[in-house]
N, C-alpha and C positions, 0 to 999 in steps of 0.2 A: 134443589142443588146448584143446579145451573144458575136461577137467578141469585143466589147467594153469592157466587161466585163474580157475575156481573155488577151488581152491588158493589162488592167488594173491590171489584175493577174501575168501577167509578169513582169510589171513596180516593183508592190510592192514587188515580191520575188527578185528581183534585186538591190532594194532599202536594201531591209534586209540583203540583204548576203555580200552589200559595208559595211553598219554598222558594222553587226556582222561580219567581216572577221578577224577584227585586234583581236579579243577575242578570237575568235576560233581557229588560228593560234598562241596563245602565247605559249610559251613552259613552262613547271612547273619550276618556279626557284627552282633551288638545292638546296637542303636541307643542311644547316651547320652541321658537325660534330663536335664533342667534342674538338676535334684538332684543327677543324679551330678557336675555340675562345681563347682555352687557348693555352698562348705560350709554346713553347717547351724548355727545360731547355739544355743548353749548353754543360751539361755533367752531369751523375750521377754516383756516388758513390755508393757501396753497403758495408757495415760493415767496417763503417769509422771510424778513429783513426786520429785525428789532434792535433795538439798544435801551439797555436798562441803565438807571444811574441811581447811586446810593443816596441817603439820605441828605448828604451834605453837596448832593448836586454834582459830583465825579462821575465820570462814566464808570462803569462796574464791568459790564461785558456785552457784546453784542453779538446775535444769534443770527444765523440766515438757516433753512430747513425747508426741503422739497415740500413737507405737510407738517404742520400743525393743529393739534385737537385741546381745546379747552375743557376740560369737565370739571367747573367753579366747584359745584356744590361736593365734588370729592376731592377737591382742594390739588389738582395739580394738572399738568400741558403733559400731553405726550407728541414728541417731535420723529418724524423720520428723514433720516439721513442729515440729521444737525450738524453744525460746522457752530462751536462758541467760542469768543476769542475772550479771554479775562484778563484784566487791564490792572494791574500791580505796580503802577510807576514804571519801572525800566526793566521791570520783570513780567512780560507779558507772555500768553500761553494758548495757542489755539487748539482746542479741542476737538476730535471728530469722530463720530461711530455712524453705526447704522440706526440707532433707536437711544431715546433718551428720555427721560420723564424727569420732570422739572418740580417741585413740591412748593409748596406755597413756604415755607421755611427756608427758601433757598439752598435746600439740597439737589444735586445735579446728580441722577442715576443714569449713567449711558453705558449700553451694552452693544456689542459685536464689531470688533475691530476695533478698540477704542483704537486714536493716536493721539497723543497729547504731543505737541510740538513746541519747544522753547523758543520764542521770536527774539532773546536777547542773542546776539552777535556776540562770538566769539565764549558760548556759554559749554562747560564741561561736558552737560549733558544734554542733546538735541534732541531726544525723540523718546517716549513710554510708550511702550506698545502692551496693551490687554486684552482679555474677554471682557470684563467690564470695570469702571471704575466710576469712583462715586467722590463727586465732590462737593465740598462746603464752602458757596461761592463766598458767602460774608467773612467766615473766616482764612479762604485761601487757602483750603487742605484738600490732597488727593488723597483716597484710600482705596486699597483692590486687596481683597485674599485669593486671586488668582495668580497662574503664572505671569510674571510681568516680563519684559526683555527692553533694557534700558542702553541707549547706544549715543555714542557721541562720537566727536572727531578721530578719536585714537583707542576708544573702546566700545567693548558691548559684555551688558552684564544680561545675567536671567535669573530667576529666582522664584520665588512664591511670596505673595504678599507684598505690599507696597504703602508707605505711608510719607508722603510729602507736603513741605509745607513751603506753600509756595512766597510769604513775605518773609522767611529766612534763607532760603535756596537750599536748606534741608532735604535731601529724599534719602529714605532709607527701607531698605528690602530686608522684609520678618523670614525669610528664608533663602540664603544665598544660595546660589547650583555651582555658576561658573562665571568666568570674568577674562574676557580676552582682550591684550592689549594689542594696539596694531602701533608698526613703526612709522613716525611721521617724517 
């Protein structure tokens, strides 16, 4: 009887070893580093100063930034602490933020404490503040779906959502919240 038990025990151990062998011999999967997940830039520029011209050879915009990373295969450039100056004849705007992404189709997404300053003297609207703003550089359009604050020499307007056509100087709030007029 005991020899049957020993034989049964040996068969049981052999079966368990055969079933558990693949599990016990598995190598631990390599953990992914952040560098494996995020694409690496083609090049990085620090203390960037760049001027871009349109097809007619007219200055379109200038940009300065603490850091710029170009991801050519993905089709965008990422900027840290950028300052963009959009040239549009007499209507020029200086736009700054914490971060920005410029796509190949000249769409600029600015994020984090975005400020757009009107460089035109005597303009009714001098500053636009928002959390993020999308700028279509070629069309000279600014848009935002977030809360926006618009200030001028004698007014302060708050609301949510912005559509600004810099060619015609028409700035429209989608949801107007409040307007304050100051005495001059």
